[in-house]
C-alpha positions as CSV (number, residue, x, y, z in Angstrom):
1,M,-57.2,-111.1,-198.3
2,N,-54.3,-110.3,-200.8
3,L,-51.3,-108.8,-198.9
4,T,-49.3,-105.9,-200.6
5,V,-45.7,-105.8,-200.4
6,G,-44.6,-103.1,-197.7
7,A,-47.5,-104.4,-195.5
8,Y,-46.8,-105.1,-191.8
9,L,-48.1,-108.6,-190.1
10,A,-48.1,-109.1,-186.5
11,A,-48.2,-112.5,-184.6
12,I,-48.7,-113.0,-180.9
13,D,-47.9,-116.4,-179.1
14,M,-49.6,-116.9,-175.9
15,G,-47.5,-119.7,-174.3
16,S,-48.1,-121.1,-170.7
17,N,-44.7,-119.5,-169.6
18,S,-44.0,-116.7,-172.0
19,F,-45.9,-114.3,-174.7
20,H,-44.2,-113.5,-177.9
21,L,-45.0,-110.7,-180.4
22,L,-43.6,-110.6,-183.8
23,I,-44.0,-107.5,-186.1
24,A,-42.9,-108.3,-189.7
25,Q,-42.8,-106.3,-192.8
26,L,-43.4,-107.8,-196.4
27,H,-40.8,-107.3,-199.0
28,S,-40.7,-108.9,-202.5
29,D,-38.6,-111.9,-201.9
30,A,-39.1,-112.5,-198.4
31,W,-40.5,-111.0,-195.0
32,R,-38.5,-109.1,-192.3
33,A,-38.6,-109.3,-188.6
34,I,-39.5,-105.2,-187.7
35,Y,-39.9,-105.8,-183.9
36,T,-39.9,-108.6,-181.3
37,D,-40.4,-108.9,-177.7
38,E,-40.7,-111.8,-175.2
39,R,-42.4,-111.3,-171.7
40,K,-42.6,-113.9,-169.0
41,V,-46.4,-114.1,-168.0
42,Q,-46.7,-117.7,-166.7
43,L,-50.1,-117.6,-167.8
44,A,-50.5,-121.3,-166.7
45,A,-49.0,-121.0,-163.3
46,G,-51.3,-122.2,-160.8
47,S,-53.7,-123.9,-163.7
48,E,-53.2,-127.4,-162.9
49,A,-56.8,-127.8,-162.0
50,G,-57.7,-126.7,-165.2
51,V,-58.6,-123.1,-164.2
52,L,-56.8,-120.1,-165.2
53,Q,-55.9,-118.0,-161.9
54,S,-56.8,-114.3,-161.7
55,D,-53.4,-113.1,-161.1
56,A,-52.4,-114.8,-164.5
57,Q,-55.0,-113.5,-166.5
58,Q,-53.9,-110.0,-164.9
59,R,-50.4,-110.3,-166.1
60,A,-51.4,-111.8,-169.7
61,L,-53.6,-109.0,-169.9
62,A,-51.2,-106.2,-168.7
63,C,-48.6,-107.7,-171.1
64,L,-50.8,-107.8,-174.4
65,A,-51.8,-104.0,-173.5
66,D,-48.0,-103.6,-173.8
67,F,-47.8,-105.4,-177.1
68,K,-51.0,-103.1,-178.2
69,N,-49.2,-100.2,-177.5
70,E,-46.2,-101.3,-179.8
71,L,-48.6,-102.5,-182.3
72,A,-50.1,-99.3,-182.8
73,R,-46.9,-97.9,-184.1
74,Y,-47.6,-99.5,-187.5
75,H,-50.3,-100.0,-189.8
76,I,-51.1,-103.6,-189.1
77,T,-52.7,-105.4,-191.9
78,E,-53.5,-108.5,-190.2
79,L,-53.0,-109.8,-186.5
80,H,-52.6,-113.4,-185.5
81,V,-53.1,-114.4,-182.0
82,V,-52.9,-117.6,-181.1
83,A,-52.8,-120.1,-177.3
84,T,-51.2,-123.4,-176.8
85,A,-51.0,-125.6,-174.1
86,S,-51.9,-122.7,-171.7
87,L,-55.5,-122.5,-172.8
88,R,-55.9,-126.3,-173.9
89,G,-58.7,-127.9,-171.8
90,V,-59.0,-124.8,-169.4
91,K,-62.7,-124.5,-167.7
92,N,-62.7,-120.7,-167.6
93,A,-60.6,-119.8,-170.9
94,A,-64.0,-118.1,-172.7
95,P,-64.3,-115.1,-170.4
96,F,-60.5,-114.7,-170.7
97,L,-60.5,-115.0,-174.5
98,S,-63.1,-112.4,-174.7
99,A,-61.1,-110.1,-172.4
100,V,-58.3,-110.7,-174.6
101,E,-60.9,-110.0,-178.0
102,D,-62.1,-106.6,-176.3
103,L,-58.4,-105.5,-175.8
104,L,-56.7,-106.6,-179.6
105,G,-59.6,-106.6,-181.8
106,V,-58.9,-110.3,-182.3
107,R,-59.9,-113.4,-180.7
108,P,-57.1,-115.8,-180.0
109,E,-56.9,-119.0,-181.6
110,I,-56.5,-122.4,-179.2
111,I,-54.3,-124.5,-181.6
112,S,-54.0,-128.0,-181.1
113,G,-50.3,-129.7,-179.9
114,E,-50.1,-131.3,-183.6
115,R,-50.9,-127.7,-185.2
116,E,-48.6,-126.1,-182.7
117,A,-45.8,-128.8,-183.7
118,E,-46.6,-127.9,-187.4
119,L,-46.3,-124.4,-187.0
120,V,-43.1,-124.4,-184.9
121,Y,-41.6,-126.8,-187.6
122,L,-42.6,-124.3,-190.4
123,G,-41.1,-121.4,-188.4
124,V,-37.7,-123.0,-187.7
125,C,-37.3,-125.1,-191.0
126,A,-37.8,-121.8,-193.3
127,G,-34.9,-120.0,-191.8
128,L,-32.4,-123.1,-192.1
129,P,-29.3,-122.3,-194.0
130,D,-28.8,-123.9,-197.3
131,E,-26.8,-126.5,-196.4
132,N,-29.7,-128.4,-194.9
133,A,-31.7,-128.9,-198.0
134,G,-32.9,-132.1,-198.5
135,R,-31.9,-133.3,-195.2
136,S,-34.5,-134.6,-192.8
137,C,-34.8,-132.8,-189.4
138,L,-36.3,-133.1,-185.9
139,V,-37.6,-130.0,-184.4
140,V,-38.0,-129.8,-180.8
141,D,-39.7,-127.1,-178.8
142,I,-39.6,-127.2,-175.1
143,G,-42.4,-124.6,-173.7
144,G,-43.9,-124.1,-170.4
145,G,-46.6,-126.2,-170.6
146,S,-45.7,-128.7,-173.4
147,T,-43.0,-130.2,-175.8
148,E,-43.4,-130.6,-179.4
149,L,-41.5,-132.9,-181.4
150,A,-42.0,-132.3,-185.4
151,W,-40.2,-134.5,-188.0
152,G,-39.9,-134.1,-191.6
153,C,-37.8,-132.8,-194.5
154,E,-37.3,-129.0,-195.6
155,A,-40.6,-127.0,-195.2
156,H,-42.6,-130.4,-195.2
157,M,-43.3,-131.9,-191.9
158,K,-44.4,-135.7,-191.8
159,V,-45.2,-136.4,-188.2
160,G,-45.9,-133.6,-185.4
161,V,-46.3,-134.8,-181.8
162,S,-47.0,-132.5,-178.8
163,T,-46.5,-134.0,-175.2
164,E,-47.5,-132.7,-172.1
165,V,-44.0,-132.1,-170.8
166,G,-43.2,-128.4,-170.0
167,C,-40.7,-126.5,-167.7
168,L,-43.5,-124.7,-165.9
169,R,-45.7,-128.0,-165.6
170,Y,-42.7,-129.9,-164.4
171,L,-42.4,-127.5,-161.1
172,R,-44.6,-130.2,-159.7
173,Y,-41.7,-132.5,-159.3
174,F,-39.8,-129.7,-157.2
175,P,-42.2,-129.3,-154.4
176,E,-42.2,-126.3,-152.2
177,G,-39.8,-125.4,-154.9
178,E,-36.7,-127.6,-153.1
179,L,-34.2,-128.8,-155.6
180,R,-33.3,-132.2,-154.5
181,Q,-31.4,-134.8,-156.5
182,E,-34.4,-137.2,-156.2
183,Y,-36.7,-134.4,-157.3
184,F,-34.7,-133.7,-160.3
185,K,-34.1,-137.5,-161.4
186,A,-37.7,-137.9,-161.1
187,A,-38.7,-134.9,-163.4
188,L,-35.8,-136.4,-165.8
189,E,-37.3,-139.7,-166.0
190,A,-41.0,-138.9,-166.0
191,A,-40.2,-136.7,-169.2
192,K,-38.0,-139.9,-170.8
193,V,-41.3,-141.8,-170.4
194,M,-43.3,-139.4,-172.4
195,F,-40.9,-138.6,-174.9
196,A,-40.1,-142.6,-175.4
197,Q,-44.1,-142.9,-176.0
198,A,-44.1,-139.8,-178.3
199,L,-41.3,-141.4,-180.4
200,N,-43.4,-144.5,-180.9
201,E,-46.2,-142.5,-183.1
202,F,-42.7,-142.1,-185.4
203,P,-42.5,-144.3,-188.5
204,S,-39.5,-146.7,-188.6
205,S,-37.9,-144.9,-191.3
206,F,-37.2,-142.1,-188.4
207,R,-35.0,-144.5,-186.5
208,E,-33.3,-146.2,-190.0
209,S,-32.0,-142.6,-190.7
210,P,-31.4,-140.4,-187.7
211,P,-32.3,-136.9,-188.6
212,S,-30.5,-133.9,-187.3
213,V,-31.9,-132.3,-184.5
214,I,-32.8,-128.5,-184.2
215,G,-33.8,-126.9,-180.9
216,C,-35.7,-123.8,-180.4
217,S,-37.7,-122.1,-177.4
218,G,-36.5,-120.2,-174.7
219,T,-35.8,-122.9,-172.5
220,L,-33.3,-124.6,-174.5
221,L,-31.8,-121.0,-175.5
222,A,-31.4,-120.3,-172.0
223,V,-29.5,-123.8,-171.5
224,E,-27.4,-122.9,-174.4
225,Q,-26.3,-119.5,-172.8
226,V,-25.3,-121.0,-169.7
227,L,-23.4,-123.7,-171.2
228,L,-21.7,-121.2,-173.4
229,A,-20.6,-119.1,-170.6
230,K,-19.4,-121.8,-168.4
231,S,-17.3,-123.3,-171.3
232,G,-16.1,-120.4,-173.0
233,R,-17.1,-121.9,-176.2
234,T,-18.7,-119.6,-179.4
235,D,-19.6,-122.2,-181.7
236,G,-23.2,-122.5,-180.1
237,G,-25.3,-125.6,-179.4
238,I,-25.8,-127.9,-176.9
239,K,-23.4,-130.7,-176.1
240,L,-24.3,-133.8,-174.1
241,N,-21.4,-134.0,-171.7
242,E,-21.8,-130.1,-170.9
243,L,-25.3,-130.7,-170.0
244,R,-24.7,-133.7,-167.9
245,S,-22.1,-131.8,-165.8
246,L,-24.6,-128.6,-165.7
247,A,-27.6,-131.2,-164.2
248,E,-24.9,-132.3,-161.6
249,N,-23.7,-128.8,-160.7
250,L,-27.5,-127.9,-160.0
251,A,-27.1,-129.9,-156.8
252,L,-25.3,-126.9,-155.2
253,F,-28.7,-124.9,-155.3
254,S,-31.1,-126.1,-152.4
255,S,-34.6,-124.5,-154.2
256,V,-35.3,-123.6,-157.9
257,G,-35.4,-119.9,-157.0
258,E,-31.8,-120.0,-155.7
259,V,-30.4,-121.0,-159.4
260,R,-28.0,-118.4,-160.8
261,Y,-25.6,-118.9,-163.5
262,Q,-24.0,-116.3,-165.8
263,G,-25.8,-116.0,-168.9
264,L,-29.1,-117.1,-167.2
265,A,-32.0,-114.1,-167.3
266,E,-33.6,-113.8,-164.1
267,D,-36.8,-114.2,-165.1
268,R,-35.9,-117.8,-166.3
269,R,-34.1,-118.8,-162.9
270,S,-37.2,-120.7,-161.3
271,I,-37.9,-122.8,-164.2
272,F,-34.2,-123.5,-165.1
273,A,-33.9,-126.8,-163.3
274,S,-36.9,-128.3,-164.6
275,G,-35.9,-127.2,-168.0
276,V,-32.6,-128.6,-167.7
277,A,-34.2,-132.2,-166.6
278,I,-36.6,-132.2,-169.9
279,A,-33.6,-131.0,-172.0
280,L,-31.6,-133.9,-170.8
281,A,-34.3,-136.5,-171.2
282,L,-34.6,-135.5,-174.8
283,F,-31.0,-136.1,-175.3
284,D,-31.1,-139.6,-173.5
285,V,-34.3,-140.8,-175.4
286,L,-32.9,-139.2,-179.0
287,N,-29.6,-140.9,-178.1
288,I,-28.0,-137.5,-179.4
289,D,-24.7,-135.9,-178.4
290,T,-25.4,-132.6,-179.8
291,M,-28.4,-130.1,-180.5
292,Q,-28.2,-127.0,-182.6
293,L,-30.4,-124.3,-181.9
294,S,-32.7,-121.9,-183.7
295,P,-34.0,-118.6,-182.6
296,R,-37.4,-118.9,-184.7
297,G,-40.2,-120.6,-183.6
298,L,-44.1,-120.6,-183.5
299,R,-44.5,-116.9,-184.1
300,E,-42.2,-117.1,-187.4
301,G,-44.3,-120.0,-188.3
302,I,-47.6,-118.3,-188.1
303,I,-46.0,-115.7,-190.7
304,E,-44.8,-118.3,-192.8
305,N,-47.7,-120.0,-192.9
306,R,-50.1,-116.9,-193.9
307,L,-47.8,-116.0,-196.7
308,A,-47.9,-119.8,-197.9
309,H,-51.6,-119.3,-198.3
310,G,-52.0,-116.0,-199.6
311,E,-51.2,-114.0,-202.7
312,L,-48.6,-111.1,-202.6
313,A,-49.5,-108.2,-204.6
314,F,-46.6,-105.8,-206.0
315,Q,-47.4,-102.6,-204.9
316,Q,-46.6,-100.6,-201.6
317,G,-48.6,-100.3,-198.9
318,G,-48.6,-100.2,-195.1
319,Q,-46.3,-97.6,-194.5
320,Q,-45.0,-96.9,-190.9
321,Q,-46.7,-94.0,-189.3
């Protein structure tokens, strides 16, 4: 299907922890974000045995109903809905997917970890400034159920790997929600093992010429906001020395639910400690001192991918109601 300048495209990312909605309008030279929303849903909460919990499904459908109300404000030409680690290998995924399809009119596509890495890479790298042209980069996305590592040059991903490391999934290292140093260290070491195994899939050229590392996702952005609030910096990004200090500071809290920091959103508190452990593991395994962040991710990659594989007609369409 050809797309017209002025048309509206929408993408929904049904993640393990959060759902994202992006509504974009097409212009002759690019697309513009018209509306974005992020909701904590925790679709994967309690699904360790491979079964979606009924309360998680209810939260998901309630969120998608709100998204549908927002979508109704626009003449949406295409709606793309994807699910990631939240539904991979889930035994009762089919009836839930049918319920989503009944609600939205679109059946979600469960994408593989490698495909997720590819779309995340595309979404992030398409928004990088011109100074990054010609440079190789590694994009890392810490989600609720998985972490993606995608390496390439400019818009072309060379290797994409997904690991079963996520801030929601790693709450299992904090039994009863207790935040002990030995629990944090166990989560840290487990993530390091997983990331080291993932990097074994990268060619030797990856190690010979270290790429610039760009993080995305709510977990890393939350860590950045806390570090900026604590340090007073305004230059953005995550610095290793500050991240280590933050990890040590978590010992002040006795449970994951007690974690409170300036700059930390209320709905991020319970998964923040596991997120810090995973972020620190990444820094250690990649042997980096700093990480720059991007607000873009999978949903932008969905839009970029659609435009890369579609013709754009120069006629006005898709006007807002």
